[in-house]
Every structure is written in structure tokens, then in C-alpha cells.
ZAPA-257169 format. One line per field, with one value per residue: residue number from 1; residue in three letters; x, y, z of N, C-alpha, C, O in turn. Coordinates in steps of 0.1 Angstrom, whole numbers, plus 5000, padded with zeros to 4 digits. Example, Ala and Ser with C-alpha at 12.3 -4.5 7.8 and 13.67 -1.06 7.14 Angstrom:
REM ZAPA-257169
n = 1,2
res = ALA,SER
n.u = 5132,5128
n.v = 4943,4978
n.w = 5078,5071
ca.u = 5123,5137
ca.v = 4955,4989
ca.w = 5078,5071
c.u = 5132,5129
c.v = 4967,5000
c.w = 5078,5079
o.u = 5142,5134
o.v = 4967,5011
o.w = 5085,5080
REM end
This chain:
REM ZAPA-257169
n = 1,2,3,4,5,6,7,8,9,10,11,12,13,14,15,16,17,18,19,20,21,22,23,24,25,26,27,28,29,30,31,32,33,34,35,36,37,38,39,40,41,42,43,44,45,46,47,48,49,50,51,52,53,54,55,56,57,58,59,60,61,62,63,64,65,66,67,68,69,70,71,72,73,74,75,76,77,78,79,80,81,82,83,84,85,86,87,88,89,90,91,92,93,94,95,96,97,98,99,100,101,102,103,104,105,106,107,108,109,110,111,112,113,114,115,116,117,118,119,120,121,122,123,124,125,126,127,128,129,130,131,132,133,134,135,136,137,138,139,140,141,142,143,144,145,146,147,148,149,150,151,152,153,154,155,156,157,158,159,160,161,162,163,164,165,166,167,168,169,170,171,172,173,174,175,176,177,178,179,180,181,182,183,184,185,186,187,188,189,190,191,192,193,194,195,196,197,198,199,200,201
res = MET,ASP,SER,GLU,THR,ARG,GLN,TYR,TYR,ARG,VAL,ALA,SER,ARG,GLU,ARG,PRO,LEU,TYR,ALA,VAL,SER,ALA,ASP,ARG,VAL,ILE,GLY,GLY,CYS,ASN,GLN,PRO,PRO,PRO,SER,ALA,VAL,ASP,ARG,ALA,PRO,GLU,LEU,ASP,TYR,PRO,PRO,GLN,LEU,GLU,GLY,GLU,THR,ALA,GLU,GLN,ILE,LEU,GLU,ARG,LEU,ARG,GLN,GLY,GLN,LEU,TRP,VAL,VAL,ASN,SER,ARG,ARG,ARG,ASN,GLY,LEU,ILE,LEU,CYS,LYS,GLU,PHE,HIS,ALA,GLU,PHE,ALA,GLY,PRO,GLY,ALA,ALA,ILE,GLY,SER,VAL,PHE,ASP,ARG,ASP,CYS,GLN,ARG,VAL,ILE,PRO,VAL,GLY,ASN,LEU,SER,LEU,LEU,ARG,PRO,GLU,HIS,HIS,LYS,ASP,ARG,GLN,ASN,ALA,TYR,LEU,ILE,ARG,ARG,GLN,TRP,ILE,LYS,LEU,THR,GLN,GLN,SER,THR,ASP,GLN,SER,GLU,PRO,ASP,LYS,ARG,ALA,GLN,MET,VAL,LEU,THR,GLN,PHE,GLU,THR,TYR,PHE,ASP,GLN,GLU,THR,ILE,ALA,ARG,ILE,PRO,ASP,GLU,ILE,PHE,ALA,LEU,LEU,VAL,GLY,VAL,LEU,PRO,TYR,SER,ILE,ARG,LYS,THR,ARG,ARG,THR,PRO,GLY,LYS,LEU,ASN,VAL,LYS,VAL,LYS,THR
n.u = 8527,8554,8558,8584,8600,8604,8607,8592,8577,8561,8537,8515,8498,8481,8484,8491,8523,8550,8574,8589,8590,8574,8570,8545,8528,8531,8521,8495,8486,8489,8485,8497,8527,8528,8523,8539,8563,8571,8571,8590,8618,8650,8682,8708,8736,8754,8771,8761,8761,8769,8794,8812,8814,8819,8800,8798,8801,8779,8759,8763,8755,8728,8719,8723,8702,8702,8689,8686,8686,8684,8703,8686,8694,8711,8719,8715,8714,8702,8704,8686,8691,8671,8660,8644,8639,8646,8649,8647,8659,8656,8666,8658,8645,8639,8661,8669,8664,8636,8630,8649,8666,8668,8684,8705,8725,8738,8737,8753,8743,8754,8769,8768,8752,8743,8720,8714,8682,8669,8646,8611,8593,8610,8617,8592,8584,8605,8599,8576,8584,8601,8582,8570,8591,8592,8567,8571,8588,8570,8556,8570,8568,8542,8539,8533,8550,8583,8604,8595,8593,8620,8629,8615,8625,8651,8649,8637,8659,8677,8666,8675,8703,8736,8750,8773,8771,8749,8758,8774,8758,8749,8734,8718,8709,8692,8674,8663,8650,8627,8616,8624,8644,8680,8688,8669,8673,8699,8696,8680,8696,8714,8700,8695,8679,8646,8619,8585,8574,8555,8563,8548,8544
n.v = 2221,2214,2185,2179,2176,2162,2177,2196,2228,2243,2267,2278,2301,2323,2349,2382,2388,2410,2434,2458,2460,2471,2475,2483,2478,2451,2440,2448,2432,2405,2375,2373,2358,2327,2333,2320,2317,2343,2357,2345,2354,2358,2343,2364,2361,2364,2382,2416,2421,2405,2401,2391,2364,2329,2306,2282,2289,2306,2287,2270,2287,2290,2264,2263,2277,2304,2337,2359,2389,2398,2424,2453,2475,2470,2455,2424,2390,2357,2324,2296,2263,2236,2201,2193,2217,2252,2284,2319,2345,2378,2413,2425,2402,2376,2351,2318,2308,2287,2280,2274,2253,2230,2235,2226,2237,2269,2298,2327,2358,2386,2412,2401,2409,2405,2412,2413,2410,2432,2438,2430,2440,2443,2416,2405,2420,2412,2384,2386,2398,2379,2360,2374,2374,2346,2343,2359,2343,2323,2333,2325,2297,2294,2294,2271,2261,2249,2264,2290,2294,2292,2315,2336,2335,2341,2366,2380,2380,2395,2419,2428,2422,2424,2411,2397,2388,2372,2352,2337,2320,2287,2266,2245,2255,2277,2261,2246,2266,2271,2247,2231,2213,2215,2218,2233,2259,2263,2262,2285,2305,2306,2313,2338,2369,2374,2356,2365,2373,2385,2401,2404,2434
n.w = 8056,8033,8011,8008,8029,8062,8083,8105,8110,8135,8146,8169,8170,8149,8144,8131,8120,8128,8116,8126,8159,8187,8223,8231,8209,8206,8231,8228,8207,8212,8231,8265,8276,8296,8331,8349,8335,8330,8354,8369,8384,8370,8378,8389,8387,8367,8340,8330,8303,8272,8248,8220,8226,8220,8199,8212,8239,8243,8239,8260,8281,8276,8281,8307,8316,8317,8312,8285,8265,8231,8219,8211,8198,8178,8146,8148,8159,8169,8158,8168,8170,8172,8177,8155,8141,8135,8151,8148,8167,8169,8172,8204,8213,8237,8249,8260,8294,8304,8279,8259,8267,8253,8231,8205,8189,8182,8162,8158,8144,8127,8145,8174,8204,8237,8263,8298,8311,8335,8348,8356,8336,8314,8309,8303,8280,8263,8260,8245,8222,8212,8204,8183,8164,8158,8146,8124,8109,8104,8083,8060,8062,8057,8030,8004,7985,7982,7970,7972,8000,8006,7992,8005,8032,8028,8017,8039,8057,8042,8046,8070,8072,8058,8027,8031,8058,8056,8039,8055,8069,8070,8044,8054,8078,8072,8059,8080,8094,8079,8071,8048,8023,8023,7997,7984,7994,7986,7958,7954,7963,7942,7921,7897,7902,7918,7933,7929,7956,7982,8013,8044,8062
ca.u = 8541,8556,8561,8598,8608,8597,8611,8580,8579,8548,8534,8501,8491,8480,8483,8499,8537,8555,8588,8593,8582,8574,8564,8531,8521,8531,8512,8481,8483,8492,8483,8509,8533,8524,8528,8550,8575,8574,8572,8601,8630,8662,8694,8716,8750,8761,8773,8750,8762,8778,8798,8824,8815,8818,8787,8798,8799,8765,8751,8764,8747,8714,8717,8722,8689,8703,8680,8692,8678,8692,8704,8677,8701,8721,8714,8721,8704,8708,8696,8686,8688,8665,8662,8638,8637,8654,8642,8655,8656,8662,8667,8647,8639,8644,8666,8673,8654,8631,8626,8660,8675,8670,8691,8716,8735,8734,8744,8752,8741,8758,8778,8759,8753,8732,8718,8707,8671,8670,8633,8600,8588,8620,8615,8579,8585,8614,8592,8566,8591,8605,8571,8568,8601,8588,8556,8576,8593,8559,8551,8576,8563,8528,8540,8532,8561,8596,8612,8589,8597,8634,8631,8610,8633,8663,8645,8636,8672,8683,8660,8682,8717,8743,8752,8784,8766,8739,8766,8780,8748,8748,8721,8710,8703,8681,8664,8656,8641,8614,8611,8627,8657,8690,8689,8660,8680,8711,8692,8675,8707,8722,8691,8694,8665,8639,8605,8575,8567,8554,8565,8539,8550
ca.v = 2219,2207,2171,2177,2173,2158,2186,2205,2240,2246,2278,2276,2313,2327,2364,2389,2391,2424,2436,2467,2456,2479,2468,2487,2471,2437,2437,2449,2423,2391,2370,2374,2344,2322,2340,2312,2319,2357,2362,2339,2363,2350,2344,2375,2358,2365,2396,2424,2421,2396,2404,2384,2350,2319,2299,2272,2296,2310,2275,2265,2296,2286,2251,2265,2283,2319,2345,2370,2396,2403,2439,2459,2487,2465,2445,2412,2380,2344,2313,2286,2251,2225,2188,2192,2229,2263,2296,2331,2355,2390,2423,2427,2390,2368,2337,2311,2304,2274,2278,2270,2243,2219,2239,2218,2245,2283,2305,2342,2366,2399,2415,2397,2415,2400,2420,2407,2418,2435,2440,2422,2445,2439,2402,2403,2425,2403,2372,2389,2401,2366,2354,2380,2369,2333,2344,2364,2332,2316,2338,2317,2284,2294,2291,2257,2257,2250,2275,2303,2294,2296,2329,2345,2336,2348,2380,2385,2382,2406,2432,2432,2420,2425,2398,2389,2382,2361,2342,2329,2311,2275,2263,2237,2263,2283,2250,2242,2277,2271,2233,2226,2207,2225,2219,2244,2271,2264,2266,2298,2314,2306,2317,2352,2375,2369,2352,2375,2369,2397,2399,2413,2444
ca.w = 8053,8020,8011,8005,8041,8074,8094,8106,8119,8139,8155,8171,8168,8135,8144,8121,8124,8127,8114,8136,8171,8199,8234,8232,8198,8209,8242,8223,8197,8215,8245,8272,8280,8309,8342,8355,8328,8330,8367,8376,8383,8367,8386,8384,8390,8354,8337,8325,8288,8266,8235,8216,8231,8209,8198,8222,8252,8244,8240,8274,8290,8274,8287,8322,8319,8318,8303,8279,8255,8220,8219,8202,8192,8168,8136,8152,8163,8171,8153,8178,8164,8180,8171,8142,8135,8141,8154,8148,8177,8164,8182,8214,8217,8248,8246,8272,8305,8302,8265,8250,8273,8244,8220,8201,8183,8180,8151,8160,8132,8129,8157,8185,8217,8246,8275,8309,8315,8349,8355,8351,8324,8304,8306,8296,8266,8255,8256,8235,8209,8207,8198,8170,8155,8154,8137,8111,8101,8099,8070,8050,8062,8052,8016,8001,7976,7989,7965,7978,8014,8006,7988,8016,8044,8024,8016,8053,8063,8035,8051,8082,8073,8045,8020,8037,8070,8052,8032,8065,8074,8061,8037,8062,8089,8066,8057,8093,8098,8071,8068,8034,8022,8020,7982,7980,7998,7977,7944,7954,7964,7930,7910,7895,7904,7930,7931,7932,7969,7991,8027,8052,8071
c.u = 8543,8560,8576,8605,8598,8600,8600,8583,8565,8547,8519,8493,8491,8480,8493,8513,8540,8569,8593,8584,8584,8567,8549,8523,8520,8521,8497,8477,8484,8487,8497,8514,8527,8530,8540,8563,8580,8578,8584,8613,8642,8673,8703,8731,8758,8762,8761,8750,8772,8781,8811,8825,8813,8804,8787,8796,8785,8756,8751,8756,8733,8711,8717,8710,8690,8694,8687,8683,8688,8692,8695,8683,8711,8713,8721,8710,8711,8698,8697,8682,8683,8667,8656,8635,8646,8645,8652,8650,8663,8662,8655,8642,8646,8650,8670,8661,8649,8629,8636,8670,8678,8678,8703,8728,8729,8743,8743,8751,8745,8767,8769,8762,8741,8732,8711,8695,8670,8656,8622,8595,8597,8619,8603,8579,8594,8607,8583,8572,8596,8594,8568,8578,8597,8576,8560,8581,8581,8553,8557,8570,8549,8528,8540,8544,8575,8605,8608,8593,8612,8636,8626,8619,8646,8660,8643,8650,8679,8678,8669,8698,8723,8746,8763,8780,8757,8747,8772,8771,8746,8734,8712,8703,8691,8670,8656,8647,8627,8609,8612,8640,8667,8692,8680,8666,8692,8707,8687,8686,8715,8713,8691,8680,8658,8625,8596,8567,8567,8556,8556,8548,8541
c.v = 2211,2193,2169,2173,2169,2166,2197,2217,2244,2258,2278,2289,2317,2343,2370,2393,2405,2424,2445,2464,2466,2472,2471,2479,2457,2433,2438,2439,2408,2387,2370,2359,2340,2329,2333,2314,2334,2362,2356,2348,2354,2352,2355,2373,2357,2379,2403,2424,2411,2401,2396,2370,2341,2313,2289,2278,2300,2298,2270,2274,2293,2273,2252,2273,2298,2326,2357,2377,2401,2418,2445,2471,2483,2456,2432,2402,2367,2333,2301,2273,2240,2212,2188,2206,2240,2275,2308,2341,2368,2400,2424,2414,2383,2355,2331,2308,2290,2270,2272,2260,2232,2223,2230,2225,2260,2289,2320,2348,2380,2400,2413,2404,2411,2408,2412,2416,2420,2435,2431,2426,2442,2425,2399,2408,2417,2390,2374,2392,2388,2359,2361,2376,2355,2334,2351,2353,2323,2321,2330,2303,2283,2292,2276,2252,2259,2262,2289,2305,2299,2310,2339,2346,2343,2363,2387,2389,2394,2419,2437,2431,2421,2411,2390,2382,2370,2349,2332,2319,2299,2273,2255,2244,2270,2273,2247,2253,2276,2257,2229,2219,2217,2227,2231,2258,2273,2268,2280,2308,2316,2311,2333,2358,2369,2365,2364,2371,2382,2393,2409,2422,2449
c.w = 8040,8022,8010,8017,8052,8086,8095,8114,8122,8148,8156,8167,8154,8134,8135,8127,8121,8124,8125,8148,8182,8210,8234,8222,8201,8220,8237,8214,8200,8229,8252,8275,8293,8321,8349,8349,8330,8344,8375,8374,8380,8377,8380,8387,8377,8349,8330,8309,8283,8252,8232,8221,8219,8210,8209,8236,8254,8246,8254,8284,8288,8281,8302,8326,8320,8308,8298,8269,8244,8220,8208,8194,8181,8158,8139,8156,8165,8166,8163,8171,8174,8173,8157,8135,8141,8142,8153,8158,8173,8175,8191,8219,8229,8243,8259,8281,8302,8287,8256,8256,8263,8231,8217,8195,8182,8169,8153,8146,8134,8141,8170,8198,8225,8259,8285,8312,8330,8356,8349,8338,8312,8300,8298,8282,8257,8251,8245,8222,8203,8199,8184,8160,8150,8144,8124,8103,8096,8086,8059,8050,8058,8037,8014,7993,7982,7984,7970,7992,8014,8002,7999,8028,8040,8023,8030,8059,8056,8040,8062,8081,8059,8039,8026,8050,8066,8046,8043,8071,8065,8055,8047,8074,8084,8064,8069,8097,8091,8066,8054,8034,8019,8005,7978,7983,7988,7963,7944,7955,7951,7918,7909,7897,7916,7926,7935,7945,7978,8006,8035,8061,8082
o.u = 8535,8566,8580,8616,8587,8595,8599,8590,8557,8555,8512,8482,8501,8475,8502,8514,8534,8577,8601,8572,8596,8558,8541,8512,8510,8513,8489,8465,8481,8486,8507,8506,8523,8542,8549,8573,8592,8587,8588,8618,8645,8673,8705,8738,8767,8754,8753,8739,8782,8772,8819,8836,8807,8797,8776,8789,8779,8747,8741,8750,8725,8700,8711,8707,8681,8692,8693,8673,8698,8681,8698,8676,8718,8703,8732,8698,8723,8686,8709,8670,8690,8674,8663,8630,8654,8635,8663,8639,8676,8660,8643,8634,8659,8645,8673,8650,8657,8626,8633,8681,8688,8678,8710,8739,8717,8755,8732,8758,8739,8772,8764,8773,8729,8742,8702,8696,8671,8656,8623,8592,8593,8619,8602,8574,8591,8610,8581,8567,8597,8596,8564,8575,8599,8577,8554,8579,8582,8547,8551,8568,8544,8517,8548,8548,8577,8611,8616,8596,8615,8644,8633,8622,8651,8669,8647,8651,8687,8684,8670,8705,8716,8744,8762,8784,8758,8744,8775,8775,8743,8724,8700,8693,8681,8658,8644,8637,8617,8600,8603,8647,8664,8696,8684,8665,8694,8713,8690,8685,8720,8718,8688,8670,8664,8619,8600,8556,8577,8550,8557,8558,8545
o.v = 2203,2189,2157,2167,2172,2164,2205,2216,2248,2259,2278,2288,2314,2348,2363,2399,2412,2415,2440,2466,2468,2464,2462,2474,2450,2423,2430,2436,2400,2396,2368,2350,2348,2331,2339,2313,2336,2369,2362,2349,2344,2362,2355,2383,2349,2387,2396,2427,2409,2404,2394,2364,2344,2314,2287,2272,2299,2298,2265,2269,2293,2272,2244,2274,2305,2321,2365,2371,2407,2424,2442,2476,2491,2450,2429,2406,2365,2334,2297,2272,2237,2211,2182,2206,2237,2276,2306,2344,2369,2397,2425,2414,2384,2349,2338,2305,2282,2259,2266,2259,2225,2215,2225,2221,2262,2286,2326,2344,2387,2390,2423,2403,2413,2411,2404,2427,2410,2433,2426,2418,2439,2422,2392,2401,2414,2385,2366,2388,2387,2353,2354,2374,2351,2327,2348,2352,2317,2313,2327,2298,2272,2288,2269,2240,2270,2269,2298,2316,2307,2317,2349,2357,2351,2372,2399,2399,2401,2429,2449,2439,2420,2401,2378,2370,2359,2338,2321,2309,2301,2277,2257,2240,2270,2276,2244,2251,2279,2256,2223,2219,2227,2238,2239,2267,2284,2277,2287,2319,2327,2314,2339,2351,2360,2371,2372,2367,2388,2383,2421,2418,2457
o.w = 8036,8032,8010,8016,8052,8097,8086,8124,8114,8158,8146,8161,8147,8124,8130,8137,8113,8128,8133,8147,8186,8207,8236,8224,8199,8218,8241,8212,8192,8238,8246,8276,8301,8320,8354,8355,8331,8346,8385,8363,8387,8384,8368,8389,8376,8354,8325,8303,8290,8244,8241,8219,8209,8220,8216,8244,8264,8254,8260,8293,8298,8287,8309,8338,8325,8297,8306,8265,8247,8220,8196,8185,8176,8161,8134,8157,8164,8168,8166,8167,8183,8163,8148,8124,8150,8135,8157,8158,8174,8187,8186,8229,8230,8233,8269,8277,8298,8284,8246,8251,8264,8222,8227,8194,8180,8168,8151,8136,8143,8146,8175,8203,8221,8264,8282,8316,8338,8368,8338,8329,8301,8288,8288,8273,8245,8239,8235,8211,8191,8188,8175,8148,8138,8134,8113,8091,8086,8079,8048,8039,8055,8031,8020,7994,7988,7992,7973,7997,8022,8009,8001,8032,8049,8027,8031,8065,8062,8038,8064,8088,8048,8046,8026,8052,8072,8048,8040,8078,8053,8061,8047,8079,8090,8066,8069,8104,8097,8059,8048,8044,8013,8001,7969,7975,7983,7957,7934,7949,7948,7907,7918,7893,7922,7916,7943,7944,7980,8010,8032,8066,8090
REM end
């Protein structure tokens, strides 16, 4: 982590992140989540799909332990802000359950649509895809220079979302994703051109 900030972003696994994630590729490339998390069937006393809810309403559902999956058929996602870092859950990723009760803020990205996973396999795949999104962000945190981290995370988001959507995400949220100060994000956003940083695919 860079010396610019004390906000650390840690991921134990060093496996290769993926952009396009399929269930078969994920299962072949990762350890499966703990059975206690995957096998526990969620309560189904909530609707099968959520659209148009406010960030506050989504946050309350997460704090209740509800399990959802980001709709994989849309360019959408959710940034989950924890105490010292943030995580991005993109299409296909699980959110909620025991993993996100400590969320302090959520930032919907794009036209957010959340689906209730109905079956064990759906939940298992969603947990694994969430892990891949975390490791994708790790590609940025592997960079030692704050400016490169900032450029990489912005480039990753530009791969999936338009400029108007990205502009709505505050500098401090991008900073929490990759462990830099908001100043680094702000400076990179205002700098013409891009750093020569390759993103693994």
C-alpha cells in the first residue's frame, strides 16, 4: 500500500482477476466460499427483484442480512463502503448476507437491478463472482504509485460505464476503493490523457 494513506485494502488471494466472469471459469479458478456461508438458505420473505430503491433502502436491506445478486444482464453495480475501504460488486455478484452487515454507505452505479437468488447454485456462483470483482480492484491496489492506482480504477470503470455515470461517483469513494487520498482521484480526473497502465483481462 502507498504511504499516502492509512486506508488499507487487503485481499488474501493473489489469483488472476477476470473481467468477463462465467460460473464455470470461476469455479475452476478459485476456492469455493465456506460451506457455512453458501449452504445457508436465505429467508425468502422479500421480493424477487429490486429496482428504483434509494441507497438508504438498499443499505437497510443489507443490514437486515438479506441476500441479493446484482443483475448480470445490465451494466450496473453497487459500491459498498465499509469503515476503512470500499468494494465494488458488479454484474452477477452477491451482496448482503453475513458479508455486508457492516456496510456504512452504498453507492448504486448505473441503473441498478438486484435479484433474489432462488437456488443453492445461484448463491454459490454469485459468491464466487463477488470474489472476482474484489480481485479485479486488487489490480489497482497492486500498483505502488497513487496516480497509477487512481488511473487504473477509473479506467476499469470506464470499461463498463459511461462518463455521466462515472462523474456521479465522488472522488472519496474511488479513493476508498484503491486506498489513495481523494486528491489523487481528483488530479487524475482533471489530467488530459491517460497513464500507460495495462489492465489484465
